[in-house]
Structure formats: C-alpha cells, structure tokens
N, C-alpha and C positions, 0 to 999 in steps of 0.2 A: 534473363538476357543480359548480354555482355554490356557494361557501363559505356565503353566507346562506341558500341553499336547503336545504343539508345540515344547517346548524344548526337551522332551523326544523322540519325533519323529525326531526331526533334529539330536539328538546325535545318535539315532538307525540307522539313515540313513548314518551317518558318519561311524559308525563301518561297515555297509554293503559296502560302498565306498572302505574302508581299506581293506575288505575281497576280494573283486574283484581286487583291485590294486596288493594286495600280491599275487592273483591267477596268474595275468598278470605277475608279476616279478618272481615268484617260477616256475609256470608251463608253462610259455611261451603262455598262452591261458586261457580262461575261460571255464570251464566244471563243470558239476554237481559234479562230484567226487573232483575235486579241491576246490569247494565251500564248500563241507561237511567236507573235511580235514582240512581247514583253519579256517573254524567257529567254529569246534571242539576245535582247539588250543586256538582260542581267548575267546571262553567261559570257557574253563578250566581255562585259567589264571584269567579271572575276577572273577570267582566263587573262586578259590584258594586264590586269594588276600583278598576277602571278609571274607572268613573263618579265613584267619590268622589275619586280622584287629579285627574280632569279639572275636577270642581267645585271643588276647592282652589286648583288652578292658575289657575283663571280669576278668583280674588279675591273669590269670594262670601263667604268666612269672614275676610277681612282686618281688618276692623273688629272683629269680635268678638274675633278672637284678640288684636289690639293693645290692645283695652279690658280684657280679662282679664290681659293681662302688665301694663299699665299700673297696674291696681288691686292686682294682687299684688305689686308692687315700689315702692309708692306711698311709704312711708316711708323706704324703704332707700336709694334712689338718687335723684338730682336729674336727671332727663331728661325731655325733651319727648315728646308723643304721636308727633311725625314721627321722633323717632330710633329708635323701636322697628321692628325689621325685620318686613315683612310676612310672612304665612304663606304666600303663593304665591310669594314670593322664596326661602323655605327649602326648600320642597318641589320637587326636582329629579329625581323618579322619572318615568321615560317611561311612559305608560299604553298606548301603542300596541302593545306585545307582549302586554300582559294582555288587551286586546280581540283580537288576532288568535288567542291560544291558546284564549280563551274562545269565540270563534266557531267554530273548528275543532273544538273538543269538543262544542259544542252542535250543528254540522252533523252530526256523526258520531252523536250523540245522536238527532237527527231521523230520520236513516236508520235506526237500529236500531229506533226506534218504528215507522217504516214497516213494516219486516219483523215486528215483534210484531203488528201489526194485520191482516197479510195472511193 
C-alpha cells in the first residue's frame, strides 16, 4: 500500500472512531441517527475551518489585520504600514487535508442518511 493512502485511511478511521465515541458519550449508545448527527457536525466543522483558512490565505483580511495591528501599536513603535506582516503571510496551515477529511466524513454521512430513509 502507498504510504499516503495508508495515512489517509488511518486518519479517516480515527475520525470514525471519534464519531462512534461521541455517539456513546452523548447519546449513550450507537444508532444510525446519532452517527448521522455527529458526523454532520464534524464534517461541518472541518469544512468550515478549511474555508476560513482559505479565505485568510487569499488575503481577504490582510488590510483589516494590518490596520488593527497598526492602531494597536500606534504610540509604542515607529513603523510604517508596509512593515507590518500581512495575515496571509503568517497563516501557513494547509487547508486541503481538512477539506479531504470533511468530504469523506460528509460522504459517509450521506450514505448513512440514505440507509436511514430506506
């Protein structure tokens, strides 16, 4: 097996174990409906985080973050607006794994939802 495929499979299995563990903790049992509910929330959080990281990395919040930084350090340091690092340069998190695991969890949730309505 390819190392990357094995790693993705293991992390996806960990997310599934997390879903089952949360189902046992929250619902005191494992049912199809509890699996669907918890996997929806986990998929939603992963996809939302990836979209936030993508939005930050595109530079959408750079001017706002620089302005807040400039205003907060106004009297303390003498530096120009261009010397302040942009937010998109500081965020180095890769959003692609979050999208991948969020999509895998969402697809498994949709399959479970299909079984639920059959």
